[in-house]
N, C-alpha and C positions, 0 to 999 in steps of 0.2 A: 125161161131163165137158162143161162149158159151152163153146160155140163163141165165137169173137170177136164174132159178131153178137148172141148171147145177152147177152154182157157189155155191149156197146154199147147194146143196147135197155134194159137195166137202168139204165145210167148216164144215158141220156136221160130215162127215166121218173123217176128220182130227182131230177135237176136240175129237171124240170118240175113234179113233184107233191109233193115232200117237204114244202115249207114249209106248204102248205095241209093236208097230212095230219097235221101236229103242231100245227096251229092257231097258227102264228106271226102276229104282228100284220101287218096290211096295211102296205105301204110301209115294211117293215123295212129300214133303211138305215144307212149310216155318216154322220158329220157332214158329209162332203163331198157327200152326195147319192148316192154309189155304192150300188146295192142290195146287200144281204147275201144271197148266193146259197148254196144247198146245195153242198157239196163232195163229189161221189161219189168212190169209190175210183178211183185212176188206176193204181196198181201192182196188177195183178190176176192174179198167178200162181196157177193152180189146183192142187189136189192136194197142197199142202205145208203151210205154216204161215199161218194167218189171224190177223192182229194187229188188235185192236180198241181204239182209244183213246176218250177221252171226247167231246171236241168240238174243232173247229179253233180255232186262234188267229187272228190277222189280221196284216196289215202295218200298222205304226205310223209316225207322222210326228211330229216335234217342231214344235210351233206356239207362237208367242208370244201370250199372252193379251192382247187389246186392253184388258181391264179392269185386270189386275194387273201386266202386263209379264212375268209368269213364263213360263218355258218349260214347256209341257205336252205330254205324249206322248199322242196320240189315235189310235184305229184308223181307217184310211182305206180299206182294200181287203181282199178275201179272199186267203187263202193260195192257192197253186196246186194243192196236193194234200195229203192227210193226211200229216203228218210229213215234208214235203219239206225238203230241206237248202237253204233259201233264205237268201241273204245279200244285204243291200241297205243303202243309205245312208238314214237316216231324217231327214236335214236337219241333224243334229248329229254323228252317229257311225255307224259301220258296225254293223248289227244282224243277228243270226241267230236262227233258230227253235231255241231251246235244247232243247225237247223232242225235236226231230228228232236233234240231236247226242247227246242223252242216250240215245235209243233205239239209235242206232248204237253208242255206247260200251259200254253196259251189256248189250245184248241181241244185236244183229245181229253185230257184229264177233267176239264170243266164239264164235259159231256159224258163223263164216266165211260170213255171209250179207250181202246187200244188200237194199235196199227192193225191187228188181226181182225178187228171189227169192221174194217173199211176196205175199199179198193183204193190203193195208194200208188200213184204213178207220177211221172214227169212228162211235160209236154215235149221238150227236146230231150232225147234219151241217152245222150253221151256227155261226158265231161268236156267243157270248153275252156281253152286257154285264154287267160287275160294277159294284158301287156306285162303286168308284174310277174306272171309265171314265165313269160318269155325271158325276162331279165334274170330271174333266179336260176332258171334252167341253163341259160347260156353261161352263167358264171360257174355253176357247180359241175356242169357236164360240157366242157368246151367242145364245140363242133356241133352241138345239138341246137337246131333251130325250131322252136315251137311254133306251129301254125296258130296264130292268134285268131280265134273264131268267135270270141265273146261279142264282138261288135256286129256279128252277123246273126245274132239271136233272132231278130224279127223275121228274117228270111227263113232261117231254119225252123222257126215256130210255124210259119205258114205251110211249109212242106210237111210238118208233123201233124197238122190238124186231122188228116185222114186217119192217122193212127189212133188219135184220141177219139175220133168218131167211132172207130171199130171197137175200142174199149168200152165206150158208152153203151154200144149195142149189146156187148157181152154182160156188162155190169147191171144195166137197167136200174140205175140208182133212183132213190126218191129225191135226193139232193146232190148237186155237184158243188164242190168248194174249190175255188182257185186261190192260189197263194201268190201274192205280189202283183204289182201293177202290170208288169210285162205279160204275164200269163193272162190276166183279165183282158188286156187289150187284144191279144191274139184271139181269144175265144169269143169275147163279147163284141169287140169292135173299138174303133178309135174315136167315136163321136162324143165321149164323156170326158169331163175334166177328171183329174185324179180324185177329187173330193166326191164327185158323183159316182165314179167308177167303184170306189171302195166304200160305198155307202152301206147302210144297213138293209137297204131294199134289195129284194131278189131281182135278178136279171133272167132273161129267157132267150139264150142264144140260139140262132137258127141252126148252127152247126151241130148242136146237141138236141135237135128236135124240140126246142122250146123248154128244155128241162129247167126246173127251179134251180138257179145257180146263185150262190153267194160269193162275191168277190172280196176275199179277205186280204188284209195286209200280210206281208211275208213275216214269218216268225222272227227273223233277224231284225226286221223293222220294229216289231213289238218289243224286242229286247232293248232297243236303243231309244224308243220314244214312248212316252206315256200316252200321247195322242193316239198312236196306232194300237197300243195294247188295250186302251179303253174302247177303241172301235172294234177290235176283235171280240172283246167281252160282250159288246152290244149285239154283234152278229151271232155269237154263240147263244145268247139269250133268245134271239129270234128263232134260231134253229131248234133250240130246246122246245119252244112252243109249237113248232110246226112238225117236227120229225116224229114219226111213229115207228119205233123199233120193232 
């Protein structure tokens, strides 16, 4: 099993080398000038459950556009950790990381777990701009042109698999849990329909040495759809039967 120093060495290497390894643009940053850094796993419990999300969100701030006068929500800084339960004031209201609360509500709490009981990570380890972010940033910070990388998730995920493989070797989990269809496809493969991919049955991906892997719906999907919250509940029940803490 990995030592604390093994894990710290990995975190340092990820923070230092990840961005160049997946060919991120140079000077990849927020509209404020803050650099967009890789977010390595912070909760690193070995030998239990390894949770793999898609990519980090960011901290957002409400800014008034100097051009239109509209309030625009723009990303300004990195999250502190994958799926951290962050609560902060964005200039207009208190905001929280909804995916973190969803993970706790739909997965961790039913298993009587906390983040600290698991290895928690993201496949792609940096915030990715969506087209809507491009628009809000351009309006609130004239002259800033956000590089829209969300549509390159599949390519970035494939580059990132080697990092997840390294984490798997450190964690040596009993069970791997992926969150959302995109992560499942990257790790398990593209030969399944969505219904088959996010089924209750365990998968055994080659990239993780055949580890018992459950492909769960994303917590945000569970929040919006009874179908996916019910599916998550069924997977949780299956994990409860199989997992030996």
